[in-house]
N, C-alpha and C positions, 0 to 999 in steps of 0.2 A: 325756417328751412333747415337750419343746422340741427335743431332738436328733432325734427322729423327723420332726418338721415341717421341721426344717432340712435333713435328709437328702432328704426328698421334694422340697423346694424346689430343692435342687442338681440332683437327677436331672431334674426338669422343665426347669430352666434349660438343662442340657446337651442335653436332647432338642430344646428349641426352637432352641438355638444350631446343632445339627447339621442340623435340618430347614431353618432359614433359610439356612445355608451351601449346602445341597443345591439350594434354590430359586435362590439367586444363581448357583451354578455352572451350573445349567440355563439360566438367563437369559444368562449370559456365553457359554455354548456356542452358543446361538441367535445371539447378536451376532457371534461368530466366524464362524459359517456365513454370515451375511448379508454380512459384510465380504469373506469369501472369494469370495462370488458377485460382489460389486462389482469385485474385483480382476480376475476373469476377464472380466466383462462389459466393462470399460473397458480391458482389455489393458494392465494396469499390471505393471511388472517385479517390484516388491515393495512391501510396506508393513509397517512395524513400529509397534506402538502399545502404550501403557501406560495403565491406568485406575485411579484411586483413587476409590472411590465410598463416600461417607458414612463415611470414616475406615477402611474395610476394607482388608485387605492389597492390595498392587498386583497388578493382573492384567496380564500381559505376553503378547503374542502377535506372532508374526512369520509373514508369508505371502509366497510368491514366491521370486524368485531375485536374489541379489547380482550375478550375471553371467549373462546369457542365453546367451552363447556357450559357456561351460563348464558351464552348468546347476548352478552352485553355489548351494545353497539358503541363504536368510538364516536367522540365528538371533540370539539376544539379544546376541551378541558382534560382530555385523556393524555396522560404522560407517557413519554417514551425514553428509553435510554439512548442518548445521542452519541455515545462512545467518544471517538477522538475529536469530535467537534468541540469537546470540552476544552481542548488546548487553546482555542481561540480566546476564551475567557482569560486564560493566563497571559496570552499575548497582550490583550487590552489592558490588563492590570499593570503589566510591566511598562507599557507605553504611557500610562497615566502617571506612574512614578517617575518616568523620564521627563515628562512634561513639567512635573512639579519639582524637577531637579533633585529629587531624592536618590535617583539612580542615573548612571549613564551606560549606554550600550557598550562602551569601551571599558567598563569596570572589570577588574581582574577577579575571577571566581575565587582565587585563594584569599583575597582581601575580603570579599563579601561573606564567604563561608569557610573560614579557616579550619573548621572541624570536618569538612566534607572530604571523604576519601575518593581519590580518583588518580589515574596514572596518565602522564603526558611526557613522553620521551623527548619532545621538542619544546619544552617549557621555556628554554632560554631564547629561542628564535620565534616561537609560536605559542605564547602563553594563552591559556584558556580564558575566554572573556564572556561576558554576559551575552553579547551578540551571537556568539557561537551556540549558546544554549537555545535561544529563541529562534534561530534560523536552522537549527539542527545540523551544524557544521563542526561539532565537537570531535567527530571521528569515532565516537563510542559505538559499541555493539548494541543492538536492541536488547531489551531485557530478556532473560532466560525463560524457557517454558515453565520452569518451576516458579518463577515470579508471576507469570500469567496464570498459573494454576493455584497460586496462593489464596487461601480463604481469609479475606480481611474483614471478617465479621466484626472483629473488635475495633476496626477502623484505627489503625495505629497512627501516631503522630508521624509527620513527614520524616523527621530525622531517624526514627526507628525503621521506617519503610526503606530509606536509602541505605541503612546499615545491613540489610538482608543479603545483598549480592553486590558489593562494591567492585568486584572484578569486571563487571560489564562496563564499568565506567573507565575503560582504558582506550586512549586514543590510538586507532590503528594507523593513522597518518596525521600529518601536522594539522592541528585545529585551524579552521579558516581557510581550508583549501577545497574540500569536497563536502557535499551534502550527503548525509545518511540518516534517515528517519529512525528515531528511537523514542520510546515512551519516557525514559527516565529524565530526559531534559526538561520536560514540563513539570515534573515533580520537583526537581532542583530549583527551577525558576519560581515555582509557587512557594518553596521554602524561603527563597530570597525575599519575596513579597512579605512573608510573615515576619522575617527578621527586621526588615526595614520599617514596617508599619507597627509592629508589636501586636498584630491582630492575627487571628486564624485566617487562612485564605478564604474559607467559607464566609466568614463575617465580612471581610473586605469586599468580596465579590457582591454580597448582598447589599452592602451600604453604597458602594461606589459604581457598580455596574448594573445590578438588577433593579434596585429601587429607582434610580433616575429614569429608567425606561418603563417603569410601571410593570416590570416582570414580577409576577406574584407567586409563581409556583415552581421556580427553579430550585432544585434540591440536590445536595450531595448525600442525603440520607439513604439508608438501606430500605429499599421497597416502600416509598412513600404512598400515601393514598392515591387512588385513581391511576395507578401504574398499570399499563397493559401488560399481558402475559407475553413473553417472548417465545417464539416457536421455531423448531428446525424446519427445513424444507419439507419434511414429511409430516409437518404440523404436530410434532411431539412437543408438549410444553416444556420449557426449560426452567428449572429452579433458579431463583435469583442468586447470582454469585457476586459478592462484593469485589471490586477491583482493587489490587494492591496499590498501584500508582493512581489513586482516586482522582487527582486533578488532571490526569492525562486522559481519563476516559470514563468517569463515573457520574457525570452530570445528567440529571433527569429533568426534561422540560416538555411542555405540551406544545402543540403547533401554534396556538395563539401567542404564546410567549416567544416562540422561535421567530414568528413573523415580526415581532417588535425588534428583536435583535437584527434580523435581516434589514428591516427598514432603516435602522440606525446606521448600518454599514453602507447602504445604498445612498441614503440622504446626507451622509456625513454629519450625523447628529452631534452638535457641539456639547450636549449633555455628557458624552463619553469622552471624546477626543477632539483635538483641533484637526483642520483639514490636512495639515502637513503630517500629523501622526497617522491618520488614516492612510495616506499615501505611502508613508514609510513602512507600514505593515505589509504593503503589497509588492515589494521587491526585495531581493536579497543583495547583500553587500559582501558577505564574508566567505566567498569562494574564490577560486583562481580568476574568475572573470570580473570581479567587482560588481558594480550595480547591474542588475540583471532582472528584467520584468518577468522572465519565464522561470525564475527561481522560486524557492520555497517561501521566502519572506519570513515575517515574524509570526510563527504558528499560523500561517496563511498560505495555502497552496495555490499554485497556478495550474489551471486546466484550460484546454482549448476545445470549444464546441463549434464545429464547422469552421474552425480557424479563428473564431472570436475568442479573445482572452477573457476568462472568468477568474475570480479569486474565490477563496473560501476554504472549506475543509470537508472531508468525508469522515465517516465513522463505521466501524464494523465490529461486532462481537457476537458470540453465539446466541442466535435468536433475534438479532437486531441489525438493521442497516439504516444509514442516514447520510445525507449530504446537504450542505448549505453552500450555494454558489451564487456569485453576483458579478455583474459586469460594471466596473467602475466608470466606464466611459458612456454607458447607455442607460443609466438609471434603471437597471433591470436585475432581478435576482429571483431565486426560488429555494425553497427548503423541502426536502422530502424525508419522511420518517416512516419506517416500516418495521413491524414487529414479527417479521418472518425471515429466517435465514435462507433467502432465495435470491441469488445474485442475478440470475437471468431475468426474473421479474422486476427486480430493482432497476437494472440497467434499461429495460424496456420502458418502464415508467419515467425514469429520468430523461431518456431520449425523447419521449413524447413532449415532456414539459420544456426541455431546452429547445426543441424545434419551435414550439409555440412562443417561447420567450424571445428567440432570436429573429422571428419572422418580420419584425419592424426594423431591424438593424439596416443601416444604409450599406449598400454594397460598394460604394465609392470609398476609395482610400487615397491618401496623399500620394502624389506621383513620387516614386522613388527610383533612383537610377541604380540598376543592378549590373554587375559585371559577369563576364563568363567565368565560371568557377575554375581554379587551376586544376588540371588533370591529376596533379600529384596528390590531391586530397581524396581521390577515388580509391575505394577499397573496402576492406572489412574492419570493423571496430568492435571492441568488447568493453562493456562498462566495468568499472573498477571500484565501485562504491556500494557493495552489498549491504543491505540493511542488517542482516543477521549472518554472522560468519558461520554458524553451525549449519545453516541451510544453503550455504553457497555451493555445495557440491551438486544440489539440485538446480538452483537458480542459474548456475553457470551455463547449463545446457541451453538456456533461452537468452543468454546474455549477448550474443553477437548480433551486429547490425551490418548492413551494407550501404554504402554511399555510392550511387551511380551518377556520374557526371554527364551532363549533356551540354550543348552549345551555350545555352543561356540560363540553364537551371540544373537542378539535381533532384534525385529521388532518394530519400532515406527510408529504408525498409528493414523489417526484422527478418533474420534468417529462419528462425523458428519461434513461434508458429508463423506459417506462411500467410500472407494476406495483408498484414499491417504495413502501410506505407504513407509517406508524406512528401509532397512536392516542396522544394526549398529554392530560394533565390539568394544569391551571394553578393556581398559587398566586400570591397578590397580590405576593409579593416578586420576581416575574418568573421564577420557576423552573417548568420543565415536568417532569412525571413520566410514566413509562410505567405500564402496568397492574399491574406488580409493585411499584409504589411506589418505583421507582428514579429518582433525578434524572438527566435525560438532556440537558436544554437549559436555558440561562439567558439572559436579556436583560441587556445591560450597555452600556457606552460604550467605544469604541476611540478613542485620541488622534488617529488620522488619519481614520477612517471615520465617527465619530459613533456613533449608536445601532446596535448589532449584536446578533445572536443567535448564541450558541455552542451548536452541536449536536454533542456529543461533541468531536472534535478539529477541527471545522470552524467557521469564523467567517464568518457570512452577513450581508449587508447587504440592505436591502429594495430591490426594483427594480419595474419595471412589467411588466405582461403583455406589452406590445409588445417590451421589451428581452429578456424571457425567451424569446420565440419567434421574433423576426425572423431571428436568424442561422440557425436550423434551417430556417425556410421558404425562405430564400435558398439554402441549401446543397442542399436537396431539389430546388428548381426548377433549380438549376445542374446537378445530377447528371442530372435528367431530360432536360435539353436536351443534355447531352453524349451520353447514350444515343441520343436522337432524331437526333443528328447523324451517327450511324453509317450508317443507310440513306440519310439525306439527302445525305451526302457521296458515297456510292457513286453515287447518282442524278446528282448534279452532275458527278462525274468522267466518267461516260459521256457526258454532254452536252458537257463541255469537250473531251474526246478527239474527239468527232464534230463539233466546232466549231459547235454549235448556238447559241452566244452570239455575235452579231455585234458588240455594243458592248463596247469594252474595260472600260467601267465595270461592266457586268454580269459580265464574266469575273473581274475583279479583286475585286469584292464577294464573290463565291462563294469565290474562293481565299483571301482574307484571313479570311473566316469559318471556313474549314476549318482554316487555321493556328491560329486562336484555339482551336478545339475540340481539335486535336491537342496544343497546348501544355498545355491543361488535363488531358487524358488522361495526358500524360507525367508531370505532377506527381503525379497520383493513383497511377500505376503505380509510380514510384520510391518514393513514400511508403508504399505498401502493402507492397512488397517489403522495404523497410527496416524497417518496423515488425514484420514477422514474426520478426526477429531483430535488434533495434535495437543491441545492444552490439557484435557483430562486424561488422554491415553499415553502421552509421552512426557507430560510435565510432572509426573509423579512416578515412583518406583512401583511398577505393577507387572502383570504378565506380558503386556505388549511392549513396554519399554525395555524390560530385562530380556525379553525374547528377542528384540531387535539387536541388542548388544551381543547376546550369545550367538545369534545367527550370523552376524558379521565376522565374529572370531572363527566360527566354524567354517564359513566360506573361505577365509584366508588359509586356515589349516588344511582343508580338503584340496584347495587349489595347489598349495605348496607340496602336499603329498603326491598329487597327480603329476606335477612337474617332475619331482624326484623319481617317481615310478617310471615315467616314460623316457627320461634320460637314461636311467639304469638299464632298461630293457629295450632300448632303441634297436630296431631291426628284428626283434623277436616276434612281432605280431604277424599273424598269417592272414588275417582279413584286412584287406586294403580299405574297405568301406568303414569298418570299425576304427581303423587307425586314423583315417581322415576325419571322421565324425568327432572322435575323442580329441584329436589334435586341434581342430577349429574351436571346439567348445572350451577347452583348457586355455588356449591362447587368448580368446576373447575374455574369459573370466579372469585370467591373469592380468589383463589390461584394466579390467574393472576394479579388481582388488587393489592394484597399484594406485588407481585414481582415488578410490575411497580412502586408502591409507594416507595419500598425500594431503587429503583434506580432513584427516582426523576422524573418519567415520568408523574405521575398524575398531570395535570395542567401545563404540560411542555410548556415553551415559547422558541421555537426553534430559534426565531429571535433575541434573546437577546445576 
């Protein structure tokens, strides 16, 4: 009887297993069809992706063309540039050496690399350590546009790469307090691996990371065989450009090998690391808040999909988009590789995949007791850890957030752009949780800023509603005035040509106002053109970058001349409309010039 029952149980189990697999296959087929539709809708050259769902075997699919000119279809052997996902390999290598006790995360960088140039004004109280490199809490600025634009066809040794612009390795605040993403930290960490092991990083990665996982086609070489062509959003092919910080972004892999890396991270494969080392990579320790699951981790980013915490990294370079994300608690993950610089398409594809991947996640969370948030926490906040100081004058416009407190919860929302918001729950220790019970934010103290709020990898300080909005109000008013000046200038020019203004003051007042408007338009035009492709257009000395520099100087000079003119001839204007128009424009542009001067943009040399 026992054997009969056992046999029936086995048959039923097999039937359920086969039926479940069929259902999953149908679901995956539907997903493949939906993504194929997105590829066609967004005119993407190709996309390759791999999915591990609830520990099931990896699903791999490839769609589109590796090269549109030759119509060569992609397959699981087609290689892609994975950009900043390359940093995860550096993180794994460092953790392997920590496991073997050849390194400690608390090691001082001055001891590990005595010949490395960097500046840290807080070295006595906050010395720079290895953990700050791998968690991107050095306080360093990101590498310059010149370094991004650098042609590393010769593939310089790491020590020569790091000698090109040591000025970017200057701590802007005490190391180990705030996160700020930068590419140079991965290059420095890779150099430490080379110094400790006596091997090139490429050889170390091949021997101790790729070979154990049977990854056969990972390469740091320039344009290896089977590499897909990268395309712009307009499907213009991009010539292969070697990356200067190669270990921060030059790794090339196919989707089959990426799936093996994903599987190792999801399953905690002991061939790479111990369970404790995998876990250690997935939270940060070296910021003001200490251990934090929503922090950057060891070259391992936190992101939340529908409130569920994923880990991993993404990558972006001209012609390429990539993302590797996995949920440590749900045996689930995915990789997406795209050889087209189309952000809308990439996000739409990732959204489809993450919705599918999270569909089996349990909605039940452990019961947690939340408190009514203190009303004193309500207000406006602005983050204080920009990635690149040169671009802070632009990024600052979208840096404010608003925290709105309710009886038992709060809503954290962006001031600009409008629409982004997250519901939060509070505990009395100063920690905020999302609806899935994941900690996402903490209140603490910064040695320079005082009381701060860490939300993910952003460090925010409380500000006023006026400070949060005034720069945007002035910017909008200035732009409206510049637009209005187009028909007004045409009207004035006609009257100037026909000599309708008898007084020199009337004539000069209108001319100088038009010069002010023209200088403002020149700055906007050069900035807009440059930002469409900042690395090639602003990372080298050319017409666009020099034009932007001269335009900012011209704007400052024209605005100063206008202020002098109107002060000198105050009350001599006969046209009230012209006086008001000129006054509003000059006043707004004066505020813009002061703003740009404060952030070092007047006379900016983006190629330095």
